[in-house]
Structures are given as C-alpha cells and as structure tokens.
MDAnalysis code that builds the backbone (N, CA, C; Angstrom):
import MDAnalysis as mda
import numpy as np

u = mda.Universe.empty(261, n_residues=87, atom_resindex=np.repeat(np.arange(87), 3), trajectory=True)
u.add_TopologyAttr("name", ["N", "CA", "C"] * 87)
u.add_TopologyAttr("resid", np.arange(1, 88))
u.add_TopologyAttr("resname", ["MET", "ASP", "LYS", "THR", "THR", "ASP", "LYS", "ASP", "TRP", "ARG", "LEU", "ASP", "PRO", "TYR", "ASP", "GLY", "PHE", "LEU", "ASN", "GLY", "GLU", "THR", "PHE", "CYS", "LEU", "LYS", "LYS", "PHE", "THR", "SER", "TYR", "ALA", "THR", "ASN", "ASP", "HIS", "GLU", "HIS", "CYS", "TYR", "PHE", "CYS", "TRP", "GLN", "LYS", "ILE", "THR", "ASP", "LEU", "PRO", "ILE", "GLU", "ASN", "SER", "ASP", "THR", "GLU", "GLY", "TYR", "PHE", "THR", "ILE", "SER", "SER", "GLU", "THR", "LYS", "GLN", "GLY", "ILE", "TRP", "ILE", "CYS", "LYS", "GLU", "CYS", "PHE", "ASN", "ASP", "PHE", "GLU", "SER", "SER", "LEU", "ILE", "LEU", "ASN"])
u.atoms.positions = np.array([
    [0.952, -1.140, -0.043],
    [-0.033, 0.246, 0.051],
    [1.231, 1.322, 0.171],
    [0.715, 2.323, -0.644],
    [1.312, 3.505, -0.693],
    [0.595, 4.437, 0.026],
    [1.457, 4.622, 1.136],
    [0.823, 5.265, 2.201],
    [0.750, 6.741, 1.892],
    [1.153, 7.423, 0.999],
    [0.930, 8.691, 0.790],
    [-0.597, 9.156, -0.265],
    [-0.931, 7.736, -0.670],
    [-2.262, 7.964, -1.471],
    [-3.379, 7.104, -0.685],
    [-3.346, 5.813, 0.000],
    [-4.067, 5.122, 0.686],
    [-4.241, 5.505, 2.084],
    [-5.468, 5.932, 2.407],
    [-5.519, 5.543, 3.843],
    [-5.605, 4.369, 4.605],
    [-4.612, 4.346, 5.460],
    [-4.881, 2.862, 6.292],
    [-5.938, 2.882, 7.091],
    [-6.581, 1.652, 6.967],
    [-7.811, 1.305, 7.767],
    [-7.600, 1.889, 9.337],
    [-6.520, 1.184, 9.501],
    [-5.883, 1.225, 11.038],
    [-6.296, 2.676, 11.984],
    [-5.812, 3.704, 11.062],
    [-6.033, 5.079, 11.292],
    [-7.573, 5.685, 11.265],
    [-8.269, 5.154, 10.941],
    [-9.656, 5.559, 10.924],
    [-10.333, 6.508, 12.196],
    [-9.998, 5.592, 13.345],
    [-10.548, 6.119, 14.882],
    [-9.617, 7.236, 15.484],
    [-8.281, 7.418, 14.531],
    [-7.412, 8.212, 15.502],
    [-7.736, 9.581, 15.029],
    [-7.710, 10.438, 16.152],
    [-7.670, 11.746, 15.839],
    [-6.543, 12.710, 16.370],
    [-5.533, 12.031, 16.808],
    [-4.247, 12.840, 17.055],
    [-3.603, 12.733, 18.536],
    [-4.535, 12.276, 19.619],
    [-4.568, 12.612, 21.201],
    [-3.207, 11.809, 21.318],
    [-2.839, 10.970, 20.536],
    [-1.284, 10.336, 21.237],
    [-0.165, 11.011, 20.621],
    [0.004, 12.234, 19.477],
    [0.640, 12.767, 19.173],
    [1.559, 13.495, 20.368],
    [2.639, 13.017, 20.355],
    [3.646, 13.518, 21.286],
    [3.905, 12.678, 22.619],
    [3.285, 11.784, 22.689],
    [3.420, 11.019, 23.941],
    [4.816, 10.266, 23.860],
    [4.485, 9.743, 25.181],
    [6.393, 8.824, 25.128],
    [5.640, 7.450, 25.580],
    [6.201, 6.460, 24.747],
    [5.768, 5.027, 24.485],
    [7.054, 4.282, 25.233],
    [6.666, 3.294, 25.954],
    [7.790, 2.112, 26.211],
    [7.410, 0.804, 25.914],
    [8.560, -0.085, 25.464],
    [8.050, -1.359, 24.760],
    [7.620, -2.033, 26.497],
    [6.820, -2.655, 26.439],
    [6.421, -3.413, 27.918],
    [5.629, -4.464, 27.655],
    [6.084, -5.492, 28.433],
    [5.651, -6.741, 28.480],
    [4.265, -6.803, 29.286],
    [3.022, -7.567, 28.626],
    [1.918, -7.348, 29.631],
    [1.840, -8.321, 30.627],
    [1.333, -7.920, 31.388],
    [1.354, -9.009, 32.627],
    [-0.140, -9.084, 33.295],
    [-0.751, -10.212, 32.984],
    [-2.354, -10.335, 33.695],
    [-2.175, -10.125, 35.170],
    [-3.599, -9.514, 35.612],
    [-3.986, -9.304, 36.714],
    [-5.233, -9.638, 36.963],
    [-5.852, -9.678, 38.256],
    [-7.234, -10.372, 38.834],
    [-8.381, -9.718, 37.581],
    [-8.343, -8.756, 37.690],
    [-9.439, -8.018, 36.670],
    [-9.219, -8.070, 35.120],
    [-7.703, -8.247, 34.635],
    [-7.628, -8.214, 33.066],
    [-6.636, -9.119, 32.932],
    [-6.958, -9.832, 31.669],
    [-5.799, -11.062, 31.414],
    [-5.420, -10.169, 30.008],
    [-5.939, -9.287, 29.366],
    [-5.637, -8.764, 28.044],
    [-5.737, -7.511, 27.662],
    [-5.222, -6.883, 26.831],
    [-5.390, -5.665, 26.332],
    [-5.511, -5.535, 25.196],
    [-5.923, -4.482, 24.043],
    [-6.007, -4.608, 22.705],
    [-5.229, -3.479, 22.207],
    [-4.429, -3.561, 20.944],
    [-4.041, -2.674, 20.530],
    [-4.866, -1.757, 19.830],
    [-4.466, -0.153, 20.022],
    [-5.337, 0.583, 20.040],
    [-5.892, 0.915, 18.497],
    [-5.006, 0.725, 17.275],
    [-5.232, 0.680, 15.947],
    [-5.896, -0.400, 15.399],
    [-5.190, -1.884, 15.528],
    [-5.621, -3.057, 15.028],
    [-6.342, -3.736, 15.631],
    [-6.468, -3.641, 16.912],
    [-7.306, -4.589, 18.038],
    [-6.586, -5.828, 18.282],
    [-5.457, -6.024, 17.700],
    [-4.254, -7.196, 18.224],
    [-4.290, -7.331, 19.694],
    [-4.507, -8.648, 20.112],
    [-4.466, -9.113, 21.608],
    [-3.185, -8.972, 22.277],
    [-2.738, -8.429, 23.155],
    [-1.450, -8.189, 23.711],
    [-1.849, -9.118, 24.994],
    [-1.269, -9.860, 25.830],
    [-1.596, -10.766, 26.604],
    [-0.042, -11.669, 27.137],
    [-0.121, -12.191, 28.437],
    [1.056, -13.101, 28.720],
    [0.045, -14.523, 29.025],
    [-0.917, -14.753, 28.565],
    [-1.579, -16.016, 28.086],
    [-1.260, -16.839, 27.107],
    [-1.237, -18.101, 27.002],
    [-0.969, -18.629, 25.499],
    [-2.114, -18.658, 24.666],
    [-1.983, -17.619, 24.168],
    [-3.358, -17.644, 22.946],
    [-2.658, -17.433, 21.863],
    [-2.956, -18.239, 20.553],
    [-2.618, -18.310, 19.273],
    [-2.775, -16.786, 18.844],
    [-1.823, -16.317, 18.021],
    [-1.982, -15.175, 17.404],
    [-1.800, -13.920, 17.884],
    [-1.574, -13.729, 19.539],
    [-1.567, -12.836, 20.405],
    [-0.129, -12.462, 20.685],
    [0.183, -11.052, 20.746],
    [1.741, -10.720, 21.528],
    [1.693, -10.729, 22.975],
    [3.043, -10.831, 23.145],
    [3.052, -10.864, 24.738],
    [3.530, -9.475, 25.487],
    [4.099, -8.436, 24.324],
    [4.345, -7.134, 24.641],
    [4.065, -5.981, 23.534],
    [4.033, -5.016, 24.023],
    [3.643, -3.809, 22.929],
    [4.012, -2.556, 23.578],
    [3.835, -1.239, 22.803],
    [3.966, -0.415, 23.598],
    [3.310, 0.554, 24.364],
    [3.734, 1.170, 25.251],
    [2.656, 1.324, 26.319],
    [2.825, 2.816, 26.806],
    [1.419, 3.421, 26.720],
    [1.750, 4.934, 27.519],
    [0.569, 5.252, 28.374],
    [0.609, 6.057, 29.379],
    [-0.739, 6.649, 29.830],
    [-1.102, 8.244, 28.970],
    [-2.221, 8.164, 28.410],
    [-2.891, 9.224, 27.701],
    [-2.599, 10.381, 28.486],
    [-1.976, 11.299, 28.221],
    [-1.889, 12.782, 28.742],
    [-3.470, 13.372, 28.857],
    [-4.128, 13.294, 27.697],
    [-5.796, 13.797, 27.632],
    [-6.569, 13.005, 28.103],
    [-6.464, 11.425, 28.137],
    [-7.695, 10.922, 28.596],
    [-7.421, 10.113, 29.892],
    [-5.858, 10.229, 30.277],
    [-5.811, 9.495, 31.484],
    [-5.774, 8.247, 31.584],
    [-5.870, 7.474, 30.396],
    [-5.920, 5.788, 30.019],
    [-4.951, 5.202, 29.745],
    [-4.580, 4.156, 30.183],
    [-3.486, 3.331, 29.598],
    [-3.808, 3.214, 27.910],
    [-2.984, 3.383, 27.560],
    [-3.071, 2.883, 25.876],
    [-1.852, 1.990, 25.363],
    [-2.460, 0.585, 24.658],
    [-1.459, 0.016, 23.999],
    [-1.656, -0.020, 22.566],
    [-0.146, -0.295, 21.868],
    [-0.038, -0.482, 20.994],
    [0.505, -1.798, 20.165],
    [0.489, -2.437, 19.404],
    [1.004, -3.353, 19.180],
    [2.251, -3.017, 18.293],
    [3.597, -3.909, 18.047],
    [4.467, -3.539, 17.687],
    [4.508, -3.198, 16.297],
    [3.754, -3.848, 15.428],
    [3.406, -3.630, 14.226],
    [3.055, -2.222, 14.002],
    [2.013, -2.039, 14.439],
    [1.537, -0.619, 13.981],
    [2.364, 0.575, 14.757],
    [3.167, -0.028, 15.874],
    [3.593, 1.075, 16.635],
    [5.001, 1.409, 15.446],
    [5.668, 0.749, 14.633],
    [6.738, 0.440, 13.535],
    [5.910, 1.365, 12.696],
    [4.721, 0.827, 12.172],
    [4.530, 1.291, 11.133],
    [3.901, 2.803, 11.200],
    [3.728, 3.418, 12.367],
    [2.924, 4.915, 12.480],
    [3.897, 5.724, 13.258],
    [4.915, 5.252, 13.634],
    [5.467, 5.890, 14.826],
    [6.012, 7.166, 13.837],
    [6.644, 7.176, 12.837],
    [7.037, 8.710, 12.422],
    [5.882, 9.719, 12.041],
    [4.901, 9.110, 11.470],
    [3.759, 9.549, 10.601],
    [2.854, 10.101, 12.136],
    [2.761, 9.565, 13.261],
    [2.030, 9.843, 14.308],
    [2.796, 10.907, 15.278],
    [3.875, 11.002, 15.143],
    [4.722, 11.759, 15.967],
    [4.817, 11.333, 17.414],
    [4.977, 10.027, 17.453],
    [5.198, 8.832, 18.536],
    [6.417, 9.080, 19.180],
    [6.531, 9.183, 20.214],
    [8.061, 9.116, 21.097],
    [8.459, 7.725, 21.244],
])
C-alpha cells in the first residue's frame, strides 16, 4: 500500500490525541481483573496467556489527554511511529 495516497484502515478512529506521547516497550502482565489488552489501532490482542496469534508485549503509555493506559502492538507502532509523531 502506498501510504501517501491510501488511507490505512487502522487510522480511521485516530484523532491525533497520542501525538507527542512517550511510549515504552512493555511486557503485558495479567492481573485479577484484566488478562489482556488490545492494540488501539488494529485490535491485536496483547496478553501473557498462551493464546494463538497474540502478542506478549507492546508499546504502552498513559494518555495525558484521557488519563487512560493505551497499548499499541509492535507492528502498528513501527508502521505509524514517524507519521503520528510518537516518541
């Protein structure tokens, strides 16, 4: 896909609220009320459970706008890091 002419479906819900946020690569750890998270862009499952086609780590931040934890899978982070001004 030519990113200069085609809009990536993963960016449809994105309004720029993560621009300038600092992310760190983090291994997901389950706890009593949450055993997984999803990538903000593609909905890829991120978990420490042995689930096929899931990731065990991703990029994480707490949004300064929403105060919510946000996970991005490694593939989406690599695809969008420069265009979204992610740190």
